[in-house]
C-alpha positions as CSV (number, residue, x, y, z in Angstrom):
1,M,66.6,161.7,122.7
2,P,69.9,159.9,122.3
3,I,69.8,156.2,121.2
4,V,71.3,153.9,123.8
5,A,71.5,150.8,121.7
6,N,70.5,149.3,118.3
7,F,69.8,145.7,117.6
8,E,69.3,143.6,114.4
9,I,68.3,140.1,113.7
10,E,69.9,138.5,110.7
11,Y,68.4,135.8,108.6
12,L,70.5,132.8,107.4
13,Q,69.7,130.9,104.3
14,Y,71.7,129.2,101.6
15,L,69.2,126.9,99.8
16,G,66.0,128.4,98.4
17,A,62.7,126.5,98.3
18,D,63.3,125.7,94.7
19,G,66.5,123.8,95.5
20,R,68.9,126.4,94.1
21,L,71.7,128.1,96.0
22,I,70.9,131.7,96.8
23,N,74.2,132.2,98.8
24,D,77.3,130.8,97.2
25,D,79.5,131.6,100.2
26,L,79.0,128.1,101.6
27,P,80.2,127.1,105.1
28,E,83.3,124.8,105.2
29,F,81.4,121.5,105.7
30,A,79.1,122.1,102.7
31,K,82.0,122.7,100.3
32,D,82.3,118.9,100.2
33,R,79.0,118.0,98.7
34,K,79.2,114.4,100.1
35,N,78.6,115.8,103.6
36,I,75.3,117.3,102.4
37,L,74.4,114.0,100.8
38,E,74.9,112.1,104.0
39,L,72.7,114.5,105.9
40,F,70.0,114.1,103.2
41,K,70.1,110.3,103.7
42,H,69.6,110.8,107.4
43,M,66.7,113.0,106.7
44,L,65.1,110.4,104.5
45,Y,65.6,107.8,107.2
46,V,63.9,110.0,109.8
47,R,60.9,110.5,107.5
48,S,60.7,106.7,106.9
49,F,60.7,106.1,110.7
50,D,58.1,108.8,111.3
51,T,55.7,107.4,108.7
52,K,56.0,104.0,110.2
53,A,55.5,105.3,113.7
54,V,52.2,107.0,112.7
55,A,51.1,103.8,111.1
56,L,51.8,101.9,114.3
57,Q,49.7,104.3,116.3
58,R,46.8,104.1,113.8
59,T,46.8,100.3,114.2
60,G,46.9,100.3,118.0
61,K,50.5,99.3,118.4
62,L,51.7,102.6,119.7
63,G,50.3,105.2,122.0
64,T,49.9,108.9,121.2
65,Y,52.8,109.9,119.0
66,A,54.2,113.4,118.1
67,S,55.2,113.4,114.4
68,C,58.3,115.2,113.2
69,L,57.1,115.5,109.6
70,G,58.7,118.6,108.0
71,H,61.3,119.1,110.8
72,E,63.9,116.8,109.3
73,A,66.4,119.5,108.3
74,T,66.2,121.3,111.6
75,H,66.6,118.2,113.7
76,I,69.3,116.5,111.7
77,G,71.2,119.8,111.5
78,I,71.1,120.3,115.3
79,G,72.2,116.8,116.2
80,S,74.9,116.4,113.5
81,A,76.7,119.5,114.7
82,M,76.9,118.6,118.4
83,H,79.8,116.7,120.0
84,Y,79.3,113.6,122.0
85,D,80.2,115.3,125.3
86,D,77.7,118.1,124.8
87,V,74.3,117.8,126.5
88,F,71.0,117.7,124.6
89,A,67.8,118.6,126.3
90,P,65.0,117.8,123.8
91,S,61.3,118.4,124.0
92,Y,59.3,115.5,122.5
93,R,59.7,115.4,118.8
94,E,63.4,116.0,118.0
95,Y,64.0,112.4,116.9
96,G,66.4,113.3,114.1
97,A,68.7,115.1,116.5
98,Q,68.6,112.2,118.9
99,F,69.3,109.6,116.1
100,M,72.4,111.6,115.2
101,R,73.4,111.3,118.8
102,G,73.0,107.5,119.0
103,V,69.4,107.1,120.2
104,K,67.8,104.1,118.6
105,P,64.3,104.3,117.0
106,R,63.2,101.4,119.2
107,D,63.8,103.6,122.2
108,V,61.5,106.3,120.8
109,L,58.8,103.6,120.1
110,M,59.1,102.2,123.6
111,Y,58.6,105.7,125.1
112,W,55.5,106.4,123.0
113,G,54.3,102.9,123.6
114,G,54.1,103.7,127.3
115,D,57.2,102.0,128.5
116,E,59.5,104.3,130.5
117,R,62.5,102.2,129.7
118,G,62.5,104.1,126.4
119,N,63.8,107.1,128.3
120,N,66.8,105.0,129.3
121,F,67.8,105.3,125.7
122,S,71.0,104.5,123.8
123,G,73.4,107.3,123.0
124,P,75.0,109.8,125.5
125,P,73.8,108.9,129.0
126,H,74.2,112.5,130.0
127,D,71.5,113.7,127.6
128,Y,68.1,114.5,129.1
129,A,65.0,112.5,128.7
130,W,62.1,113.6,126.6
131,C,60.3,116.5,128.1
132,V,56.5,116.9,127.7
133,P,56.1,119.7,130.3
134,I,56.6,122.7,128.1
135,A,60.0,124.5,128.2
136,T,61.2,123.1,131.5
137,Q,64.0,121.4,129.6
138,C,65.5,124.9,128.9
139,L,66.2,125.4,132.5
140,H,67.8,121.9,132.8
141,A,70.1,122.8,129.9
142,A,71.1,126.1,131.4
143,G,71.9,124.4,134.6
144,A,74.1,121.9,132.8
145,A,75.8,124.8,131.0
146,L,76.5,126.4,134.4
147,S,78.2,123.2,135.6
148,F,80.3,123.1,132.5
149,K,81.6,126.6,133.1
150,L,82.3,126.0,136.8
151,R,84.2,122.9,135.9
152,G,86.1,124.5,133.1
153,E,84.8,121.9,130.6
154,P,84.6,122.7,126.9
155,R,81.1,121.4,126.6
156,V,77.9,123.0,125.4
157,A,74.2,122.5,126.5
158,V,71.6,122.6,123.8
159,S,67.8,122.7,124.3
160,C,65.0,122.7,121.9
161,V,61.6,124.4,122.4
162,G,58.7,125.2,120.1
163,D,57.4,128.6,119.2
164,G,54.7,128.3,121.8
165,G,57.2,127.2,124.5
166,S,59.4,130.2,123.8
167,S,56.7,132.3,125.5
168,K,57.1,130.4,128.8
169,T,59.0,131.9,131.7
170,D,61.3,128.8,131.7
171,T,62.6,129.8,128.3
172,Y,63.2,133.4,129.4
173,A,64.8,132.4,132.7
174,A,67.2,130.1,130.9
175,I,68.1,132.8,128.4
176,N,68.7,135.4,131.2
177,S,70.9,133.0,133.1
178,A,72.9,132.2,130.1
179,G,73.5,135.9,129.5
180,A,74.2,136.8,133.1
181,Y,76.7,134.1,133.7
182,N,78.1,133.9,130.1
183,L,77.1,130.2,129.8
184,P,77.8,127.8,127.0
185,Y,74.1,127.4,126.2
186,I,72.2,127.3,122.9
187,S,68.4,127.8,122.9
188,C,67.0,126.3,119.7
189,I,63.5,127.8,119.1
190,I,61.8,125.6,116.5
191,N,59.2,127.8,115.0
192,N,56.8,125.5,113.2
193,G,54.0,128.0,113.0
194,W,51.7,126.4,115.5
195,A,51.5,125.8,119.3
196,I,49.0,123.0,118.9
197,S,46.1,125.1,117.6
198,V,47.4,128.5,118.4
199,P,49.1,130.3,115.4
200,R,52.4,132.1,115.7
201,K,50.7,135.5,115.2
202,S,48.6,135.0,118.4
203,Q,51.5,133.9,120.6
204,T,53.6,137.1,120.8
205,G,54.0,140.6,119.4
206,A,57.7,140.1,118.8
207,K,58.6,140.4,115.1
208,T,61.0,137.4,115.5
209,L,61.4,134.7,118.2
210,A,65.2,135.0,117.9
211,Q,65.1,138.5,119.3
212,K,63.9,137.0,122.7
213,G,67.6,136.4,123.3
214,L,68.6,140.1,122.9
215,A,67.4,141.0,126.4
216,G,69.7,138.3,127.8
217,G,72.7,139.6,125.8
218,L,72.9,136.4,123.7
219,H,73.9,135.9,120.1
220,C,70.6,135.8,118.1
221,L,69.9,134.5,114.6
222,Q,66.9,133.6,112.6
223,V,67.5,130.6,110.3
224,D,65.7,128.9,107.5
225,G,64.9,125.7,109.3
226,N,64.1,123.8,106.1
227,D,67.6,124.5,104.7
228,I,70.0,121.9,106.1
229,I,73.0,123.9,105.1
230,A,71.8,126.9,107.0
231,V,70.8,124.9,110.1
232,R,74.2,123.2,110.3
233,A,76.1,126.4,109.7
234,A,74.2,128.2,112.4
235,M,74.8,125.4,114.9
236,D,78.5,125.1,114.1
237,H,78.9,128.9,114.7
238,A,76.9,128.9,117.9
239,L,78.7,125.9,119.3
240,K,82.1,127.4,118.5
241,L,81.2,130.6,120.3
242,A,79.9,128.8,123.3
243,R,82.8,126.3,123.5
244,N,85.4,129.1,123.4
245,G,83.9,131.1,126.2
246,H,82.0,133.7,124.1
247,G,78.6,133.0,125.5
248,G,75.3,131.5,124.5
249,S,72.9,131.9,121.5
250,V,69.3,131.9,120.6
251,L,68.6,130.3,117.2
252,E,65.1,130.5,115.7
253,F,64.6,127.9,113.1
254,I,61.7,128.7,110.7
255,T,60.0,125.4,109.6
256,Y,56.5,124.1,109.5
257,R,54.6,121.3,111.2
258,L,53.2,119.3,108.2
259,S,51.5,116.8,110.4
260,D,49.0,117.1,113.2
261,H,50.5,118.2,116.6
262,T,50.2,114.6,117.7
263,T,48.2,111.6,116.6
264,A,45.5,112.8,119.1
265,D,45.1,116.0,117.2
266,D,43.2,116.9,114.0
267,A,44.9,120.0,112.6
268,R,42.2,120.3,109.9
269,R,40.0,121.9,112.6
270,Y,42.2,125.0,112.8
271,R,44.5,125.2,109.7
272,D,43.5,126.1,106.2
273,D,44.3,123.5,103.5
274,A,45.9,126.3,101.4
275,E,48.4,127.1,104.2
276,V,49.5,123.4,104.5
277,K,49.7,123.1,100.7
278,A,52.0,126.1,100.5
279,A,54.2,124.7,103.3
280,W,54.7,121.5,101.3
281,E,56.3,123.7,98.6
282,R,58.9,124.8,101.1
283,E,59.6,121.5,102.9
284,P,63.2,120.4,103.4
285,I,63.5,117.1,101.6
286,S,62.2,118.1,98.2
287,R,64.4,121.2,98.0
288,L,67.5,119.2,99.0
289,R,66.7,116.4,96.6
290,T,66.5,119.0,93.8
291,F,69.9,120.4,94.8
292,L,71.6,117.1,94.9
293,I,70.1,115.9,91.6
294,N,71.3,119.2,90.0
295,E,74.7,118.6,91.4
296,K,74.8,115.1,89.9
297,L,75.1,113.5,93.3
298,W,71.7,111.8,93.5
299,S,69.1,110.2,91.3
300,E,65.6,108.8,91.6
301,T,67.0,105.2,91.3
302,E,69.4,105.8,94.2
303,E,66.6,107.3,96.3
304,A,64.3,104.4,95.6
305,A,67.1,102.0,96.7
306,W,67.8,104.0,99.8
307,K,64.1,104.3,100.8
308,E,63.9,100.5,100.5
309,E,66.9,100.2,102.8
310,C,65.4,102.7,105.2
311,G,62.3,100.6,105.4
312,R,64.3,97.5,106.1
313,L,66.3,99.2,108.9
314,V,63.1,100.8,110.4
315,D,61.4,97.4,110.4
316,I,64.3,95.9,112.4
317,E,63.7,98.7,115.1
318,V,59.9,98.2,115.0
319,N,60.3,94.4,115.5
320,A,62.7,95.0,118.4
321,Y,60.0,97.2,120.0
322,L,57.1,94.8,119.4
323,E,59.1,91.9,120.7
324,T,60.1,93.7,123.9
325,K,58.6,91.9,126.9
326,V,55.9,94.0,128.6
327,Q,56.7,94.8,132.2
328,P,54.3,93.5,134.9
329,V,51.8,96.0,136.2
330,E,53.6,96.4,139.5
331,A,56.6,98.0,137.7
332,M,54.8,101.3,137.7
333,F,55.1,101.4,141.5
334,D,58.5,99.6,142.1
335,Y,60.8,102.5,141.0
336,L,59.1,105.4,142.6
337,Y,60.5,105.1,146.2
338,G,63.3,103.5,148.0
339,D,60.9,102.7,150.8
340,M,57.4,102.5,149.5
341,P,54.7,104.4,151.5
342,A,51.9,102.3,152.9
343,D,49.2,103.9,150.7
344,V,51.3,103.3,147.5
345,L,52.0,99.7,148.6
346,A,48.2,99.2,148.9
347,Q,47.7,100.6,145.4
348,R,50.4,98.2,144.2
349,D,48.6,95.2,145.7
350,D,45.3,96.3,144.3
351,A,46.8,96.7,140.8
352,I,48.3,93.2,141.0
353,A,44.9,91.8,142.1
354,W,43.1,93.5,139.2
355,E,45.7,92.2,136.8
356,K,45.1,88.6,137.9
357,R,41.4,89.0,137.3
């Protein structure tokens, strides 16, 4: 039979797990090593914040928290590539990308502390709030991308979804819409190996997650998500395509969730210690540290000083969160309706009465 079409999924990587370049044809931004150094410092800051957030949860000062340990390169690479006017639709752990877009750590802490004012975060007011329902944010981003096209605006909508979320119909619908209408939309599939306790191998028969964009006619690429150079290069290219009317992309970033799914999870129940240990050998910060030290751009002394500064900066954010006045109990009712229904009003009165007791 004749072949109607052939497809391939390319894999992008510049920096190996040992911190050595395996591809010397570096993208333009990486030719100035100082740009890579700045991204590394942001990655260290995110890890410092993440460590502190977990500690806050363990000591009862924060609610359930979704750690981003091991995702630093993917998140920083995504956020650093975007323009202010672009729209970001995150899931619930892309803090690094949001920090690069101006969101403050105190906003993240307020959200996970149960205060919805955290969703009114700093940074671009047109970005979407954190999204816990899996993959619905992909449709929001595709809708934003459609509006950009209709208005003739050179803006791009970017969503993040996990490997598990990439199997949801919302993800497929967003991809199909982006292809059918040639939308400026980028679907970032962050493949960290686990959808809570479900391993990648049990989620789909697809050889890659990037290929899920092929049916939609999108540009598809698999990327080493622990290689900040590759992540940033992939995003730069996809953003350029979308911004210039050449359609959307599906980028699969291969990384690993070094932490539990959230602080309410215990990954030791379903993951082998050997697998996690092997993942630590591929994690993004150690490989980039090795590269920068070999390039004579970084040292252990400089890192110790920067980590101390990160700790100081994070403490400022933590204190701002802890010192934020708690809203009264009736606040959970006051912003739901313009005209409050009688049954909700009765619940509000009951909550106030219980609070007084």
